[in-house]
C-alpha positions, 0 to 999 in steps of 0.5 A, spaced: 542 775 259 546 778 265 543 784 264 536 780 265 538 777 271 541 783 274 535 786 272 531 781 276 532 783 281 533 791 282 528 794 276 523 790 271 524 796 266 531 793 264 530 786 266 524 787 259 528 790 256 534 785 256 529 780 255 526 782 249 533 783 246 535 776 249 529 773 246 531 775 239 539 775 239 537 768 241 531 768 235 535 771 230 541 765 232 536 760 231 535 761 224 542 763 222 544 755 225 548 759 230 544 756 236 539 749 237 532 749 237 529 749 245 529 742 247 522 740 249 522 740 258 517 736 262 512 742 262 510 743 255 504 740 254 501 742 261 503 750 258 499 748 252 493 745 256 494 753 260 494 757 254 488 754 252 483 754 259 486 761 259 484 763 251 477 760 253 477 764 259 478 770 256 472 770 251 468 768 256 470 773 261 466 778 264 469 784 261 469 782 253 475 784 250 481 784 256 486 780 254 493 784 256 493 781 263 493 774 261 499 776 255 504 779 260 502 772 264 505 769 258 510 773 256 514 770 262 514 763 260 520 763 255 524 766 260 525 759 262 526 756 256 531 762 255 535 760 262 536 753 261 539 755 253 544 760 256 545 756 262 548 749 259 554 753 259 556 751 266 562 757 266 556 761 265 551 757 269 555 760 275 556 767 271 548 767 272 549 766 280 553 770 280 550 776 277 543 775 282 546 774 287 551 781 287 546 784 286 541 782 291 546 783 295 547 791 294 540 792 293 540 789 300 545 795 303 540 800 299 533 796 303 538 798 310 540 804 308 532 807 305 530 803 313 534 807 318 534 814 314 526 813 316 523 811 311 518 806 315 515 799 312 521 797 307 519 798 299 525 796 296 520 795 290 514 798 287 510 794 294 513 792 300 509 784 298 514 784 291 519 787 296 519 781 300 517 776 295 523 778 291 528 778 297 525 772 300 527 767 293 533 770 292 535 769 299 534 762 299 537 761 293 543 764 294 543 760 301 543 754 297 550 755 296 551 755 303 547 749 305 551 744 299 557 741 300 561 747 296 569 750 297 568 754 303 570 761 301 563 760 297 559 758 303 561 762 308 560 768 303 553 766 301 552 765 308 554 772 309 550 775 303 544 771 305 544 773 312 545 780 310 538 780 304 535 777 311 535 784 313 531 787 308 525 782 308 525 782 316 524 790 314 518 789 309 514 787 315 511 781 310 508 775 314 507 771 307 515 772 305 517 770 312 513 763 312 515 763 305 522 764 307 522 758 312 518 753 308 524 754 304 529 753 309 526 747 312 526 744 304 532 746 302 536 743 309 530 737 309 534 735 303 541 737 303 543 736 311 537 735 316 541 736 322 541 744 319 534 744 321 536 744 328 540 750 327 534 753 323 529 752 329 534 756 334 535 761 329 528 763 329 528 762 337 533 767 338 531 772 333 524 772 335 527 773 343 531 779 341 527 782 336 524 789 336 516 789 338 514 790 333 517 785 329 515 780 333 508 781 334 507 782 326 510 775 326 504 773 332 500 775 328 500 771 322 497 766 327 492 770 329 485 769 326 481 774 329 486 779 327 483 784 322 488 782 314 487 774 316 479 776 317 479 779 311 484 775 307 478 770 310 473 773 307 476 774 299 477 767 299 470 766 301 468 771 296 473 767 291 469 760 293 462 763 291 466 765 284 467 759 282 461 755 284 457 761 279 462 760 273 465 753 275 467 752 267 471 758 265 471 762 271 470 770 269 477 771 265 483 774 267 481 781 269 482 785 275 476 783 280 474 789 283 468 790 280 466 783 281 468 783 288 464 788 290 458 783 288 460 776 292 464 781 297 461 778 304 458 784 308 464 783 314 468 785 309 471 793 310 475 793 304 475 792 295 481 788 292 482 787 285 485 780 287 483 775 291 490 773 295 491 766 294 494 762 287 490 757 288 483 761 288 485 766 284 487 761 279 480 758 280 475 764 280 479 767 273 479 761 270 474 755 273 475 749 275 480 747 269 484 753 272 485 750 278 486 743 275 492 746 270 495 751 276 495 743 280 498 740 274 504 745 273 506 746 280 506 739 281 509 737 276 514 743 276 516 740 284 517 733 282 521 734 276 526 739 280 526 733 287 529 729 281 534 734 278 537 735 285 537 727 287 540 726 280 546 731 281 553 728 283 554 729 290 561 732 288 558 737 283 556 743 288 555 748 283 549 743 279 547 741 286 546 749 289 543 752 284 537 745 284 537 746 291 535 753 290 531 752 285 527 748 289 527 752 295 525 758 291 519 754 289 517 751 296 518 759 298 513 762 293 508 756 294 508 757 301 507 765 300 502 763 294 497 761 300 496 768 303 497 772 297 497 773 288 505 772 287 503 768 281 500 776 278 505 780 280 510 779 274 516 780 278 516 775 282 513 771 277 519 772 273 524 770 279 520 763 279 521 762 272 528 764 272 529 758 277 525 754 273 530 754 267 536 754 272 534 748 275 533 744 267 539 748 266 543 744 272 540 737 269 543 739 263 550 740 264 551 734 269 547 730 264 552 726 262 557 725 267 550 723 272 546 719 266 540 724 268 535 724 263 530 728 266 531 734 262 528 731 255 521 732 255 521 728 262 522 721 260 
């Protein structure tokens, strides 16, 4: 589990290998009665609905017999059950957080070195948008420990690590991840300490005043409707809406949309794309309107449950409070970033999302006896 947690930060090959071994070991322990079977979660029925809608969309896909993309996404879902089961031990929950934050801090230093070595736009992982998404989510989980009333040494260390991670995040020049970071920070401050919102706003203003011209120009371009990249996204979204209109019940299947997009691409579009840079529109294009309904139900439920878990955590239980707050921040960042990219289809980023979902439920389980929280028992 600890190898998987570290690998989720620096290597998907290491993470997926460790995940497979962990799941196998867990299954073996359950067969030998050395571990309990997975507890019900508030998401079980919606996940079953997602599987059903996905199977139908593949059966009626524009490319018959293409199952692998959908199966790869399904293979990530058990992550949150596994993380929840392991994280019920408070000491182990703390170790998981320590490993993730430490691994990302090391990778942040590597990223800064790579950028200063003249590599240009930072690709800490296989793509700069993947890099931005991973750094954004982990930096939010890290900063949660600086926002809650944790022991001073933990708050100082978490703040330093979070600031360190922001440097390579800026170097990726990924606007959607920048917006996701701001959204996650604002939500966490709103929930835990509203006075910190003014501090965040002041830091943003100061940063934009002293940042290099390339950074400020990139930030301003996010709000420029005439920017070529922004226009290209609107063309993709229009094509996606047209696909949904023509395939409202099943979509075109969970496939690469390159060939389909060519048929729907607006004449103004200058590029070809295999996806549509928006989670909601991608669910609609690949799985039809049922896919959009499942998407909204799943993520709406996750938000509601994670909010309930955070509010149920005792104020003096700083570990559970930080973990649940960090999960909320990462969730908000993921969703805001997902308005402008298909990050649910990015295995590295989606893997982190399921990890945070599991961590939030583990935090609820760890504090259930003292707080009386019942949210972890099937959403009751």
